[in-house]
N, C-alpha and C positions, 0 to 999 in steps of 0.2 A: 663552418659558416653559420652564424646565428640567425634564427628566424625573426623576421620583422613582425612586430606587433601590429595587427591591422587597426586602422583608425576606428574611432567610436562608432561612426555612421555605418561602416562596413560590419562591425560586430553586431550592431543592433539589427541590421537588415540581412544578416547571414541566414540562409534557409534553415539551418539547424539551431539558430539562436532561440532561446526561450522567449526573449523579448519580441523577436520577430514573429514567432508563432502566436504568442498572446495578442500581439498587435493586429496581425492580419486576420486572425480568427474573430477577434472582437469587432473589427471593422466589417468583416464579412457578415457577421450576425446583424450588425447595425444596418448594413446595406440591404440585407434580406428583409429586415423589418420595415425599412423605408419603402422597399419595393412592394411589400404586401400592403402597406398603408396606401401607397399610390394606386395599386390595383383596386383596393376597396373604395378609395376616394373616387376613382374614375367611374366605377359602377354606380356608387351612390349619387354622385354628382350628375351623371347621365340621366338616371331615373328622375332625380329632382328637377333638372332643367326641362326634360321632356314633359313631365307632369305639370310643371308650372306653365309651360307654353300651352299645353292642352287645356288647362283651366282658363287661361287667357282667351283662347279661341272660343271656349264654351261661353264665357262671359260676353264676348262680342256677338255670338249667335243670339244670346238672350236679349241683347240690345236691339236686334233687328226686328222691325215689325213683321209679324208672320204673314200679313196679307201681301207682302212683297212676293211671296211664293204661292200662297193658297188662293188669292183673289185675282190672279193674272187673267184668267179667262173671263171672269165677270167684268173686269174693267174694259176688256176689249169689246164685250157685248154692249156695255153702256156707251162706249164710243160709237158703236154702229147704230144704236137706237136712242138718240138723245131725247126723243119725245117721252120716253118713260121716266126721265129724270123729274119732270114737273107734273107727274100724274096727281100727286097729292098736294102740289103747290109748295111743299117744304121738304124737299128731298135732301138727305145727308150727302148723297153723291154729288148733287149739284152744288152744294156749298163748300165741299172739300176741294182744295186746290189739287191739281194733278201732281202725282208723286213720281219723281224721277228716281226710280229704285237704284239704277246703276250709277247715279251721280254722287253717291255717298262717299265720303273720304275713306270709309272702310275698304272700298274696293280698289283704292289706289295703293294699298300696301304691297310692296314688291314680293313676289313669290307666293301670294295668297290666291287660292282658288276656291270658288263656291259653286256647288252644284246642287240642284233640287231633284229628288227622285220621288215622283208621285206614287200613289198607291197602285197604279197600273204598271209601274216599273219604268216609266219614261224618264230619261235623264235629261235635265236642262241645265246648261252652263249659265250661271247667273253672273259670273265675274265679268268685269268690264275691261276689255282690251288688255288682258294680262298675257304675258308670254309663257307663264307656267300652265301646263296642262294638268288637270286633276287626275289622279289615279282612279280607275273605275274597277268595280267588282262585278261579279256575276249576279244575275237576277236572284239566284238562290241565296247568295250571301247577303244581298240587300234585304231579302225577305226575312232571313234569320236575324239581321240587325234590327229590323223594324219590330219583329216579335219581341226581342230582348228589351227594346226601348219601351214598348207598350207594357211589358211586365216589370218595368222600372228596374231592370238589371243594370248594374254599373258597367259602362264601357268607357274606360279611361281614354285610351287612344290606340291607334294602330300605326305601324311604320310600313308604308307601302311604296313601291316604285311605280311611277307613271309610265306612259308609253315610250318616253324618251330615256327611261332608265334612271331618272332623278328620284332620289329618296325623299319622301315627304311624310310629315306627321299629319295624321288624319283623325278628326273627331266627328261624331254624329249626334244629331238632335232631332226630336220630333218637330214637325211643322204643323202648328195648330194645337188646340187643346186636346187633352187625352181622350175626351169623349167624341172628338171629331178630327182625328188625325188624318191629314190628306197626303202625307208623305214624310220624308226625312230630309234634313239639310246636312250636307257633307261639306266640311270646311277643311282645307289642307294647306300646309305651308312647307316650303323646303327646309330641310334640316341642316343645310350647310352652315348657316349662321350659328345654329345651336352647337354643332360639332366644333366650329371654330372657337366658340366661347369655352367649350369643354377642353379643347386642346390648349387654349391659353392658360386655363387653370392648371392643367397638368404640367405645362412647361414651367409655370411659376413654382409648382411643388418640386419638380425635378431640380430646378436651380437652387431652391432652398435646401434640398437634400444634399446636393453636392457641396454647398457651403457648410452644411452641418457635418458632413464627413471630413472635410478639410479642417474644420475647427476641432472636431474630435481627434484627428491625427495630431494637430498641433498641441492640444491640451493633454492627450493621452501619453505622449512620449515622455515628458518629464515626470508625469504621475507614475508611469510604469517603471521608469528608472529609479524613482524614489521607493516604490513598493518593493522592487527586487534588490535594493541595497543590502538588506540583511543577508540575502542569499549570496551576494557578491563577497560579503565578509567571510561567510563559511567557505566559499571557494578559495579565497585568499589564504585562509588559515590552513586549508587542506594542502595547498601548494607549498606552504612554508613548513609543513610538518615533516620531520625526519626522525631518525633514531635518537638524536640528541635533544629533541624538543617534545617528547611524548608527555611531559608533565604540564604543558600548556593546555588551557581549556578555552573553548568558545563561550561567551556569555549565554547562559541558558534561556534568558528571557529577553526577547527582542521585539515583542509586541505583535508577533504573528504566530499563530498556533502551529502551522505547518513548519515554519522555519525553526520554531522552538523545539519541535519534535526532531527535526533534522539535527539541530545542535545537540540535543540530548543523545541521539544515536551516535553522532560523531564523537562526542565526549566519552560515551561508553566504549566505542571502538578504541579510542586512544588509551583508555584505562585498561582495556583487555590487552592491547598491544604492549603497554608498559609492564603489565603483570607477566605476560608471556616472555618478554625480553628479560625481565628480572629472573623468572624461573629458569629460562635458558642459561642465563649467566651463572646462576647458582648450580645448575646441572653441569655446566661446563667446568665450573670450579671443582665440583665434587669429582667429576671424571678425571680432571687433571690431578687432583690429590689422590684419587684412587689408583691411577696409573703409577704415580710417584711412589705411593706406599707399597703397591704390589711389586714394583721393581726393586724397592729396598728390601722387602721381605724375601724375594727370590734371590737377590744378589748375595745376601749373607750365606745361606747354605751352599750356593754355587761356588762362592769364593772359597769356602772351607773345603769342598770336594776338590776344587782345582788345586788348592795348596797341598792336600794329602797326595794327590796324584803326582805332583812335582817331587814330593819327598820320596815316594815309591820309585820314581824314575831315577832318582839320584843314588839308589842303592839300598834304600830302606827295605826293599822287598826281600833282600837276603837275610835280614834280621827278623826272626819269627815274631818276637815281641812287638817291634815297631810295625810290622806288617799287620798283626792282629789289631793293634790299637787304631791304625789308619783305616782298616776295613770296617771296624765297628763304628768309628766316627762318621765315615762316609755313609754307612747304613742309616744312622740316626738322621743325618742331614737329608738323605733321600726320602726318608719317611716324613720329615718335616715339609719337604717340597710337595710330596704327595698329598698331605693333609691340606696344605695351602691351595693346591690346584683343585682338590675336591670341594673345598669350601667355596672357592670362586665359581666353580661350576654349579654348585647348589644355589648360590645367590643369583647367578644368571638365569637358571631355570625358574626361580621364584619371581624374578623380574619379568620374564617373558610370559609365564603362565601361572599367575597367582591363584587361579581356581584349582584347588586340590580335589582329588577323588575322595569324597567323604562317604562314610558309611556309618550305620548305627553302631555305637560302641559305648562301653561303660568305663568311665575314668577311674572309679574305685578299683575295678579289676585290673586295669592297666598298671596302677601304682603297686598293687599287691604283687603283680607279676614281675615288676622291676625291683622289688625289695632286695632279693639276694644280690643282684648286680650292684645296687647302690651300697650295700654293706661291704662288698668287696672293694669298691672304689674309695670308701670312706676310711678304710684302715682302722686305726684306733679311735677315730672320732665317733662321737655319740650321734646316733640318728634317732629322731623322734617322729614317728608317723601318726598323724591324726586324720583318719579317713572316714568321711561320711558315706554310708552305703547307698546303693541304688541311684547313682547319678549318671544318667544316660543322655546321650546326644549324638550328633553327627560329627565325627572326627576322622582324621587320617592317623591311624595308630602309629605308623612308623615315624611320621613327622612329629607327633606329640611326644614320642619317646625321645627323639632328638632334642626337642625343647627342654624336656625335664633333665636329660643328661647334660646339656650345655649349662643350664643354671646350676645343677648340682656340682659339676666339675668346677665351675666358677667359685662356688662356696667352699669346695675342698681346697682350692688353691689359696684362698685368703683366710683360712682358719688354721689354728695350730694343730699339728699332727696328733698331739696327745690330749690337749684340753679342749679341742674344738667341738662344737655342738651344732648340728644342723637339724632344723625342724621343717618337716613338709606337712602342710595342712590342705585338705580338700573339703570344701563345704559348698552347700547350695544357698544361693541368695536369690529368691524369687525365681526368675527364668534364666538365671546365670549360674555357672559353676566357677568357683574361685579357687585357684591354686596358689598357695603362698610358700615360698622357700626362704627361710630365715636362718642366718648364721650369726655367730658371735665373733666374727673376724675383725680385721683392722678397720673396716668401714671405708666409705668413699667421701671425699671432700665435696662440698656443695657445688663448687665450680665445675666438677667433672660430670655431675649427674645429667645435665641436658645433652651431653655428647656421648653417653655410654653406648647407645645403639647405632652410632655412626660406624661405618666400615673402616677398619684399621685403626680405630681409636682405642688407646690404652691409657688408663689413668696413671700408670707408673711412668716415671721419667725415663727409665732405662728400657730400651726396646730389645735388649739382648739378655733379658733375665733368664735364668736357667729353666724355670718351669712355665714361662710365659708363652702365650700363643700369638697368632698374627693379628688379633683384634677383630676377628670375623664372627666369633661364636654368638655374641649378643645381637649382631646385625642379622644373622641367620634366624635366630630365635624370634626377633620382632617380625621378620618377614613371614614366618610360618604362622605366628599368632594373628597377624593382619589378614592372612589368607583364610583363616578360620572365622573372620569377622569379630575377633576379640581385641582386647587391649592389654598392654603390659606396662607396669609402672615400677619404679624403684624408690625405696625409702631407706636412707642410710645416714648415719652419724659417725664421724671419725672416732675410732676406738670403741664403738658400741655395737658394731655389726651392721648387716645389710639385709633388707627384705625385698625380694622380687615377687610381685603380685600379678597374677594373670587372671583375667575375666573372660570367660567363653560363653557364648549364647547356647541355650539348650533347646532350641527350636527344632522339633523333630518332623516338621511338615516337609 
């Protein structure tokens, strides 16, 4: 049963979707910023509105004649003693029309309360028929306010609750000149209208914020989809990648640094996978060829031994001559099998643990020690040893002897038994020791040189030559040289001979 692909909307708003996470986190940050702006706007607007109202009340107080409050007792005295008005015949009080202090339009403003507090602490409600009651302070607080006003200290406004629990904005001002202050005037007004204005502003901002979030959602979705399009291409390429399409690559430059880095990493991964698969393919091919060659090499002597056994079973055992020839042949074939198995084991050990146990040794003494054995193996061939003295390094003596014997036997097999010449040279080149084994044999064709150190590879066309080996000697030699950190190369021309050259490091640290 195939899985249904979810619709685009569901993919975008899936909780684990990158688009969804970017979207809701961006909107969350935007909402938090708008909330912060709203809170700051509320605080700033509240202070601004309240201060503006306080300044308006202060302006209204300044417009009031101060004798509305300070000359009230004197006016009452003048009304009780009218004869004093014409004592001088030209009195200011007699010519001044009577003042209706509480008939001013100022007192008809809804929610406005005015009280006068004289220097004795007596509180007089000056407002005319208002339903709002003024908030009152204690005598000590009024005394403190009077002192602050006389010292010209700034008192912006106060927020107080009256006896009914109604919140009011209150301002204070001196009544009379500074040199003859007779009390203070307290003007207060309800804050309901101010808060209503503030909430109206806040509601407008909230509505605009919601519209901004909705507009951001509508505009951000296509922008987000376009921004993540290169990432979608990388995902699609990854889904289409298999063992047969490792050579395909994603465009490295897509206009976004992070996506470009992801593309580079993905392309690098594909390249490594391609290299690994190619190496595995070559290794598998080598293993297949190795198994085939090893089977072939083992089949030949086993077939010979099996044939001789059949001959013996058919009655050849009664004939001493046939019995002796059969046993000798079987012994030679068994030795051949034994050498092949030992070589395979040596290669397996070198493959599993190429780090040899190295110790300080001298190559010149090693060659001098092997000289009698080399003379015996050479027979009538001429051997020329050119050895530079005091060449020391870290080597495995047994393994180095095997290397020299393998290369020397290879030279012996390819040179004439009577006219053959083999030259072994040991010299120092800076921090390396170089061993060269040169013969005047048949040489090797150029087509065979790159494959000489491959396992079971033989340059001769016949695999059943009389003196030929299994083709493992040079492979073992190269593995040992590699384990010593050295290199081996071959130089040969058909008909002119062959030179094997080994370079080994002389680092004694």
